[in-house]
Each structure stands twice: as structure tokens, then as C-alpha cells.
Steps between C-alpha positions, in 0.01 A plus 500: 500500500127544598469789263647293212265213584201719503601677174533156339160387600360836395657462161362161434149641539563807291669303217200269482263806513685671220582210274285199605199613299708455183387132503136605496472734199148393419378617835326844514741779587280623788523153672880495444535839650288414811689180540834684468383755760405228731844335471679830537320555836700210634816650345442810706447294816863394472658800324397771740630329814815410312582867422396615846727240669782544251503888496771610749705178439491594123441832327192537278730479201651177627158356573391575141817339367445186707144487375611525137758230527236270669264589214747404231560161670130421563397622154768289335380180677139599442536558131685167439292280743150651470493674168728245334716765336850451401766683708735643238865597548437869428246498797769375719747756397237790541407367839862469609560866399207603720629291790846665451324821613477344842862559541466867444190533725650305792860618469606744770661787313 
């Protein structure tokens, strides 16, 4: 649970670093890059310990899968709430197909 919590916090920072600048298109690109790097620093403060703590309980592939599902959830909320973009039905279908991959990654074969 600690791993998932840390990955979630990490992902909030990374989503904002990657996409938050889209509201500031008039800002010079070098300022946006520096700001994104600064935000991404905090992402790493949570992501690195999350993977260290989680590895052993989860395989690296499972950790990456968890991170991707968290990314889809955080990004979906972020794009609707912060960027004010519509969440379309085909996005939901595509995301659900990606989440279906979780079954195959975590299934003991």
C-alpha cells in the first residue's frame, strides 16, 4: 500500500510537470522546461522510494503496470479538472483496454 501511495503522489507531480505548462503557452519554452524540471524533482523524491520499497513485493513489470494505471487515473482527472478537456467515450475504452493488461501482468500462469 505504501508503494501505491508513493507512486500516486509521484504521478501527481509528474503529470503536472509534463502537462501543466499547457495553460501557459505564452511563457518562454526555457522557463517552462526549467519549471517542469523543478516539479519533476519532487516526482523523483516519491517515485524512487516507491520502486525501492515495492520491488520484491512486486516485480519490475508489475511496478511499471501499477504506475501506468495510476498515470491513466491521475491524467484523466487532471485533463478534465485542470485543462478543462472533455473526457470522451473512446478515451475510456482505450484506457480500459490498457487496464485489462493488468490481468495478464498480475495473473499467476
